[in-house]
A tleap script that builds the chain and sets N, CA, C and O, in Angstrom:
source leaprc.protein.ff14SB
mol = sequence {
  NMET ILE ASP VAL LEU TYR PHE ALA TRP VAL
  ARG GLU ARG ILE GLY LEU PRO ARG GLU ARG
  LEU GLU THR SER ALA VAL THR VAL ALA ASP
  LEU ILE THR GLN LEU ARG ALA ARG GLU GLU
  ARG TYR ALA ALA ALA PHE ALA ASP LEU SER
  ALA LEU ARG VAL ALA LEU ASP GLN GLU LEU
  SER SER PHE ASP ALA PRO LEU ALA GLY VAL
  ARG GLU VAL ALA PHE PHE PRO PRO MET THR
  GLY CGLY
}
set mol.1.N position { 78.898 -77.053 161.970 }
set mol.1.CA position { 79.502 -75.879 161.340 }
set mol.1.C position { 80.641 -76.318 160.424 }
set mol.1.O position { 81.351 -77.289 160.688 }
set mol.2.N position { 80.779 -75.574 159.358 }
set mol.2.CA position { 81.823 -75.891 158.392 }
set mol.2.C position { 82.519 -74.590 157.998 }
set mol.2.O position { 81.868 -73.564 157.798 }
set mol.3.N position { 83.834 -74.641 157.888 }
set mol.3.CA position { 84.597 -73.480 157.430 }
set mol.3.C position { 84.701 -73.552 155.913 }
set mol.3.O position { 85.097 -74.576 155.357 }
set mol.4.N position { 84.343 -72.455 155.248 }
set mol.4.CA position { 84.435 -72.385 153.790 }
set mol.4.C position { 85.465 -71.324 153.449 }
set mol.4.O position { 85.344 -70.170 153.862 }
set mol.5.N position { 86.484 -71.724 152.688 }
set mol.5.CA position { 87.578 -70.836 152.309 }
set mol.5.C position { 87.500 -70.547 150.818 }
set mol.5.O position { 87.184 -71.423 150.013 }
set mol.6.N position { 87.798 -69.293 150.465 }
set mol.6.CA position { 87.774 -68.868 149.070 }
set mol.6.C position { 89.144 -68.314 148.711 }
set mol.6.O position { 89.718 -67.533 149.470 }
set mol.7.N position { 89.675 -68.715 147.553 }
set mol.7.CA position { 91.000 -68.283 147.127 }
set mol.7.C position { 90.957 -67.616 145.761 }
set mol.7.O position { 90.063 -67.871 144.955 }
set mol.8.N position { 91.944 -66.753 145.515 }
set mol.8.CA position { 92.172 -66.092 144.225 }
set mol.8.C position { 90.925 -65.320 143.782 }
set mol.8.O position { 90.348 -64.579 144.577 }
set mol.9.N position { 90.505 -65.486 142.528 }
set mol.9.CA position { 89.377 -64.703 142.027 }
set mol.9.C position { 88.055 -65.092 142.686 }
set mol.9.O position { 87.114 -64.298 142.674 }
set mol.10.N position { 87.960 -66.281 143.253 }
set mol.10.CA position { 86.737 -66.660 143.977 }
set mol.10.C position { 86.570 -65.729 145.185 }
set mol.10.O position { 85.481 -65.213 145.437 }
set mol.11.N position { 87.645 -65.526 145.913 }
set mol.11.CA position { 87.634 -64.610 147.061 }
set mol.11.C position { 87.303 -63.189 146.604 }
set mol.11.O position { 86.531 -62.488 147.259 }
set mol.12.N position { 87.885 -62.767 145.482 }
set mol.12.CA position { 87.637 -61.414 144.979 }
set mol.12.C position { 86.166 -61.206 144.628 }
set mol.12.O position { 85.606 -60.149 144.918 }
set mol.13.N position { 85.542 -62.194 144.011 }
set mol.13.CA position { 84.127 -62.054 143.622 }
set mol.13.C position { 83.208 -62.062 144.838 }
set mol.13.O position { 82.235 -61.311 144.889 }
set mol.14.N position { 83.512 -62.899 145.800 }
set mol.14.CA position { 82.652 -63.006 146.983 }
set mol.14.C position { 82.956 -61.897 147.983 }
set mol.14.O position { 82.060 -61.416 148.677 }
set mol.15.N position { 84.214 -61.495 148.054 }
set mol.15.CA position { 84.595 -60.419 148.955 }
set mol.15.C position { 84.979 -60.885 150.348 }
set mol.15.O position { 85.124 -60.068 151.257 }
set mol.16.N position { 85.144 -62.183 150.524 }
set mol.16.CA position { 85.532 -62.756 151.815 }
set mol.16.C position { 86.605 -63.816 151.604 }
set mol.16.O position { 86.553 -64.550 150.617 }
set mol.17.N position { 87.582 -63.913 152.515 }
set mol.17.CA position { 88.554 -64.996 152.402 }
set mol.17.C position { 88.017 -66.304 152.988 }
set mol.17.O position { 88.426 -67.388 152.573 }
set mol.18.N position { 87.096 -66.199 153.956 }
set mol.18.CA position { 86.545 -67.401 154.595 }
set mol.18.C position { 85.289 -67.028 155.360 }
set mol.18.O position { 85.068 -65.865 155.700 }
set mol.19.N position { 84.468 -68.039 155.623 }
set mol.19.CA position { 83.312 -67.859 156.481 }
set mol.19.C position { 82.945 -69.188 157.104 }
set mol.19.O position { 83.283 -70.249 156.577 }
set mol.20.N position { 82.260 -69.126 158.216 }
set mol.20.CA position { 81.816 -70.327 158.918 }
set mol.20.C position { 80.315 -70.446 158.696 }
set mol.20.O position { 79.559 -69.515 158.975 }
set mol.21.N position { 79.890 -71.605 158.190 }
set mol.21.CA position { 78.491 -71.786 157.828 }
set mol.21.C position { 77.859 -72.968 158.554 }
set mol.21.O position { 78.506 -73.971 158.853 }
set mol.22.N position { 76.603 -72.809 158.815 }
set mol.22.CA position { 75.757 -73.925 159.250 }
set mol.22.C position { 75.037 -74.353 157.985 }
set mol.22.O position { 74.357 -73.540 157.359 }
set mol.23.N position { 75.172 -75.607 157.598 }
set mol.23.CA position { 74.568 -76.057 156.344 }
set mol.23.C position { 73.969 -77.442 156.497 }
set mol.23.O position { 74.436 -78.261 157.288 }
set mol.24.N position { 72.927 -77.682 155.723 }
set mol.24.CA position { 72.316 -79.011 155.664 }
set mol.24.C position { 72.759 -79.741 154.390 }
set mol.24.O position { 72.253 -80.821 154.085 }
set mol.25.N position { 73.701 -79.151 153.651 }
set mol.25.CA position { 74.182 -79.737 152.399 }
set mol.25.C position { 74.777 -81.121 152.649 }
set mol.25.O position { 75.497 -81.337 153.624 }
set mol.26.N position { 74.466 -82.043 151.758 }
set mol.26.CA position { 74.972 -83.417 151.855 }
set mol.26.C position { 76.260 -83.578 151.052 }
set mol.26.O position { 77.157 -84.323 151.445 }
set mol.27.N position { 76.341 -82.870 149.922 }
set mol.27.CA position { 77.524 -82.948 149.058 }
set mol.27.C position { 78.060 -81.540 148.787 }
set mol.27.O position { 77.419 -80.543 149.120 }
set mol.28.N position { 79.233 -81.479 148.183 }
set mol.28.CA position { 79.801 -80.190 147.786 }
set mol.28.C position { 78.850 -79.490 146.820 }
set mol.28.O position { 78.634 -78.283 146.932 }
set mol.29.N position { 78.287 -80.228 145.884 }
set mol.29.CA position { 77.347 -79.635 144.916 }
set mol.29.C position { 76.146 -79.011 145.626 }
set mol.29.O position { 75.684 -77.939 145.233 }
set mol.30.N position { 75.640 -79.669 146.664 }
set mol.30.CA position { 74.530 -79.099 147.442 }
set mol.30.C position { 74.949 -77.787 148.100 }
set mol.30.O position { 74.184 -76.823 148.120 }
set mol.31.N position { 76.159 -77.758 148.632 }
set mol.31.CA position { 76.672 -76.552 149.266 }
set mol.31.C position { 76.765 -75.419 148.245 }
set mol.31.O position { 76.391 -74.284 148.540 }
set mol.32.N position { 77.257 -75.722 147.057 }
set mol.32.CA position { 77.362 -74.720 145.997 }
set mol.32.C position { 75.979 -74.184 145.639 }
set mol.32.O position { 75.816 -72.979 145.444 }
set mol.33.N position { 74.990 -75.056 145.550 }
set mol.33.CA position { 73.616 -74.628 145.262 }
set mol.33.C position { 73.129 -73.655 146.336 }
set mol.33.O position { 72.522 -72.631 146.021 }
set mol.34.N position { 73.393 -73.972 147.593 }
set mol.34.CA position { 72.994 -73.081 148.689 }
set mol.34.C position { 73.728 -71.746 148.607 }
set mol.34.O position { 73.122 -70.692 148.803 }
set mol.35.N position { 75.021 -71.783 148.320 }
set mol.35.CA position { 75.794 -70.549 148.227 }
set mol.35.C position { 75.318 -69.679 147.061 }
set mol.35.O position { 75.175 -68.466 147.208 }
set mol.36.N position { 75.075 -70.297 145.911 }
set mol.36.CA position { 74.606 -69.546 144.742 }
set mol.36.C position { 73.311 -68.788 145.047 }
set mol.36.O position { 73.102 -67.679 144.555 }
set mol.37.N position { 72.452 -69.394 145.858 }
set mol.37.CA position { 71.149 -68.800 146.152 }
set mol.37.C position { 71.238 -67.638 147.143 }
set mol.37.O position { 70.267 -66.901 147.314 }
set mol.38.N position { 72.373 -67.468 147.788 }
set mol.38.CA position { 72.507 -66.434 148.827 }
set mol.38.C position { 72.455 -65.020 148.255 }
set mol.38.O position { 71.625 -64.204 148.657 }
set mol.39.N position { 73.345 -64.746 147.322 }
set mol.39.CA position { 73.479 -63.400 146.758 }
set mol.39.C position { 74.082 -63.506 145.367 }
set mol.39.O position { 74.632 -64.540 144.989 }
set mol.40.N position { 73.969 -62.423 144.616 }
set mol.40.CA position { 74.498 -62.390 143.250 }
set mol.40.C position { 76.006 -62.627 143.220 }
set mol.40.O position { 76.511 -63.272 142.301 }
set mol.41.N position { 76.724 -62.116 144.209 }
set mol.41.CA position { 78.188 -62.293 144.196 }
set mol.41.C position { 78.572 -63.770 144.304 }
set mol.41.O position { 79.570 -64.191 143.720 }
set mol.42.N position { 77.793 -64.556 145.042 }
set mol.42.CA position { 78.047 -66.002 145.132 }
set mol.42.C position { 77.667 -66.679 143.812 }
set mol.42.O position { 78.376 -67.562 143.329 }
set mol.43.N position { 76.548 -66.253 143.242 }
set mol.43.CA position { 76.123 -66.813 141.954 }
set mol.43.C position { 77.195 -66.579 140.897 }
set mol.43.O position { 77.470 -67.460 140.082 }
set mol.44.N position { 77.800 -65.397 140.909 }
set mol.44.CA position { 78.859 -65.080 139.941 }
set mol.44.C position { 80.098 -65.936 140.190 }
set mol.44.O position { 80.714 -66.430 139.246 }
set mol.45.N position { 80.461 -66.111 141.452 }
set mol.45.CA position { 81.666 -66.879 141.777 }
set mol.45.C position { 81.523 -68.347 141.401 }
set mol.45.O position { 82.503 -68.996 141.033 }
set mol.46.N position { 80.298 -68.875 141.494 }
set mol.46.CA position { 80.084 -70.299 141.225 }
set mol.46.C position { 79.351 -70.551 139.906 }
set mol.46.O position { 78.743 -71.605 139.719 }
set mol.47.N position { 79.411 -69.588 139.004 }
set mol.47.CA position { 78.702 -69.708 137.726 }
set mol.47.C position { 79.298 -70.786 136.827 }
set mol.47.O position { 78.563 -71.486 136.130 }
set mol.48.N position { 80.608 -70.925 136.836 }
set mol.48.CA position { 81.280 -71.870 135.933 }
set mol.48.C position { 82.116 -72.847 136.754 }
set mol.48.O position { 83.265 -72.563 137.093 }
set mol.49.N position { 81.534 -73.992 137.068 }
set mol.49.CA position { 82.225 -74.959 137.918 }
set mol.49.C position { 83.439 -75.589 137.238 }
set mol.49.O position { 84.311 -76.135 137.913 }
set mol.50.N position { 83.503 -75.520 135.916 }
set mol.50.CA position { 84.675 -76.077 135.233 }
set mol.50.C position { 85.925 -75.242 135.539 }
set mol.50.O position { 87.049 -75.700 135.332 }
set mol.51.N position { 85.722 -74.020 136.030 }
set mol.51.CA position { 86.843 -73.143 136.371 }
set mol.51.C position { 87.170 -73.205 137.859 }
set mol.51.O position { 87.933 -72.379 138.360 }
set mol.52.N position { 86.602 -74.175 138.565 }
set mol.52.CA position { 86.805 -74.292 140.010 }
set mol.52.C position { 87.309 -75.664 140.408 }
set mol.52.O position { 87.026 -76.670 139.757 }
set mol.53.N position { 88.057 -75.678 141.486 }
set mol.53.CA position { 88.455 -76.924 142.142 }
set mol.53.C position { 88.004 -76.814 143.590 }
set mol.53.O position { 87.753 -75.721 144.097 }
set mol.54.N position { 87.905 -77.961 144.242 }
set mol.54.CA position { 87.484 -77.970 145.646 }
set mol.54.C position { 88.382 -78.922 146.429 }
set mol.54.O position { 88.793 -79.969 145.929 }
set mol.55.N position { 88.673 -78.536 147.659 }
set mol.55.CA position { 89.419 -79.404 148.571 }
set mol.55.C position { 88.603 -79.544 149.852 }
set mol.55.O position { 88.063 -78.568 150.372 }
set mol.56.N position { 88.525 -80.771 150.345 }
set mol.56.CA position { 87.843 -81.053 151.607 }
set mol.56.C position { 88.903 -81.425 152.628 }
set mol.56.O position { 89.656 -82.379 152.431 }
set mol.57.N position { 88.963 -80.676 153.714 }
set mol.57.CA position { 89.998 -80.872 154.735 }
set mol.57.C position { 91.383 -80.987 154.098 }
set mol.57.O position { 92.177 -81.858 154.453 }
set mol.58.N position { 91.651 -80.088 153.148 }
set mol.58.CA position { 92.940 -79.930 152.466 }
set mol.58.C position { 93.305 -81.079 151.529 }
set mol.58.O position { 94.478 -81.273 151.209 }
set mol.59.N position { 92.302 -81.841 151.089 }
set mol.59.CA position { 92.537 -82.883 150.078 }
set mol.59.C position { 91.663 -82.604 148.869 }
set mol.59.O position { 90.451 -82.426 148.998 }
set mol.60.N position { 92.282 -82.565 147.686 }
set mol.60.CA position { 91.548 -82.320 146.460 }
set mol.60.C position { 90.395 -83.307 146.347 }
set mol.60.O position { 90.563 -84.501 146.593 }
set mol.61.N position { 89.235 -82.806 145.979 }
set mol.61.CA position { 88.044 -83.642 145.956 }
set mol.61.C position { 87.193 -83.309 144.740 }
set mol.61.O position { 87.618 -82.569 143.853 }
set mol.62.N position { 85.976 -83.869 144.709 }
set mol.62.CA position { 85.060 -83.628 143.594 }
set mol.62.C position { 83.784 -82.975 144.121 }
set mol.62.O position { 83.525 -82.962 145.324 }
set mol.63.N position { 83.000 -82.440 143.201 }
set mol.63.CA position { 81.779 -81.746 143.596 }
set mol.63.C position { 80.694 -82.696 144.107 }
set mol.63.O position { 79.760 -82.260 144.781 }
set mol.64.N position { 80.806 -83.975 143.796 }
set mol.64.CA position { 79.800 -84.926 144.306 }
set mol.64.C position { 80.247 -85.598 145.608 }
set mol.64.O position { 79.586 -86.515 146.095 }
set mol.65.N position { 81.364 -85.141 146.166 }
set mol.65.CA position { 81.877 -85.717 147.415 }
set mol.65.C position { 80.953 -85.369 148.591 }
set mol.65.O position { 80.424 -84.259 148.655 }
set mol.66.N position { 80.759 -86.308 149.513 }
set mol.66.CA position { 79.927 -86.045 150.689 }
set mol.66.C position { 80.625 -85.110 151.674 }
set mol.66.O position { 81.852 -85.085 151.769 }
set mol.67.N position { 79.823 -84.350 152.398 }
set mol.67.CA position { 80.357 -83.408 153.380 }
set mol.67.C position { 80.344 -83.957 154.800 }
set mol.67.O position { 80.813 -83.289 155.722 }
set mol.68.N position { 79.817 -85.153 154.991 }
set mol.68.CA position { 79.742 -85.733 156.332 }
set mol.68.C position { 81.127 -85.786 156.972 }
set mol.68.O position { 82.051 -86.377 156.413 }
set mol.69.N position { 81.269 -85.173 158.134 }
set mol.69.CA position { 82.525 -85.189 158.862 }
set mol.69.C position { 83.559 -84.185 158.397 }
set mol.69.O position { 84.628 -84.073 158.998 }
set mol.70.N position { 83.259 -83.456 157.339 }
set mol.70.CA position { 84.215 -82.478 156.802 }
set mol.70.C position { 84.167 -81.208 157.647 }
set mol.70.O position { 83.092 -80.724 158.000 }
set mol.71.N position { 85.342 -80.679 157.964 }
set mol.71.CA position { 85.425 -79.444 158.747 }
set mol.71.C position { 85.723 -78.223 157.887 }
set mol.71.O position { 85.357 -77.102 158.240 }
set mol.72.N position { 86.399 -78.448 156.739 }
set mol.72.CA position { 86.823 -77.320 155.917 }
set mol.72.C position { 86.627 -77.624 154.435 }
set mol.72.O position { 87.015 -78.686 153.950 }
set mol.73.N position { 86.019 -76.677 153.727 }
set mol.73.CA position { 85.840 -76.753 152.279 }
set mol.73.C position { 86.545 -75.539 151.684 }
set mol.73.O position { 86.302 -74.410 152.110 }
set mol.74.N position { 87.416 -75.765 150.704 }
set mol.74.CA position { 88.137 -74.667 150.062 }
set mol.74.C position { 87.835 -74.671 148.566 }
set mol.74.O position { 87.899 -75.712 147.910 }
set mol.75.N position { 87.510 -73.503 148.041 }
set mol.75.CA position { 87.254 -73.343 146.605 }
set mol.75.C position { 88.365 -72.481 146.016 }
set mol.75.O position { 88.743 -71.460 146.592 }
set mol.76.N position { 88.888 -72.905 144.851 }
set mol.76.CA position { 89.995 -72.188 144.214 }
set mol.76.C position { 90.040 -72.524 142.740 }
set mol.76.O position { 89.502 -73.551 142.325 }
set mol.77.N position { 90.675 -71.673 141.933 }
set mol.77.CA position { 90.840 -71.986 140.516 }
set mol.77.C position { 91.877 -73.082 140.325 }
set mol.77.O position { 92.697 -73.316 141.213 }
set mol.78.N position { 91.855 -73.760 139.175 }
set mol.78.CA position { 92.855 -74.787 138.920 }
set mol.78.C position { 94.267 -74.197 139.018 }
set mol.78.O position { 94.507 -73.058 138.615 }
set mol.79.N position { 95.178 -74.978 139.550 }
set mol.79.CA position { 96.562 -74.533 139.673 }
set mol.79.C position { 97.270 -74.712 138.329 }
set mol.79.O position { 96.992 -75.649 137.581 }
set mol.80.N position { 98.179 -73.801 138.048 }
set mol.80.CA position { 98.977 -73.936 136.837 }
set mol.80.C position { 100.432 -74.152 137.226 }
set mol.80.O position { 100.905 -73.631 138.236 }
set mol.81.N position { 101.108 -74.903 136.434 }
set mol.81.CA position { 102.523 -75.171 136.719 }
set mol.81.C position { 103.398 -74.016 136.275 }
set mol.81.O position { 102.933 -73.080 135.623 }
set mol.82.N position { 104.673 -74.092 136.636 }
set mol.82.CA position { 105.534 -73.021 136.150 }
set mol.82.C position { 106.776 -72.868 136.948 }
set mol.82.O position { 107.598 -72.001 136.651 }
savepdb mol mol.pdb
quit
């Protein structure tokens, strides 16, 4: 099982702050493919990956990162300074 967290507009599009999933995904990109296929709201949230960042167990990561041993995946828009 893996906890998937959604922040900012990603959460707004999906309608959930977090969910616990059973997945066979090997990488973050595989997980995104599975999520996109679930419902239109997921497809909309993950339509433009250039507008998304991902963290694995609270460490910034990449979409090709492996999920082996990961407990938490968080998706969020890029942070802006200020």
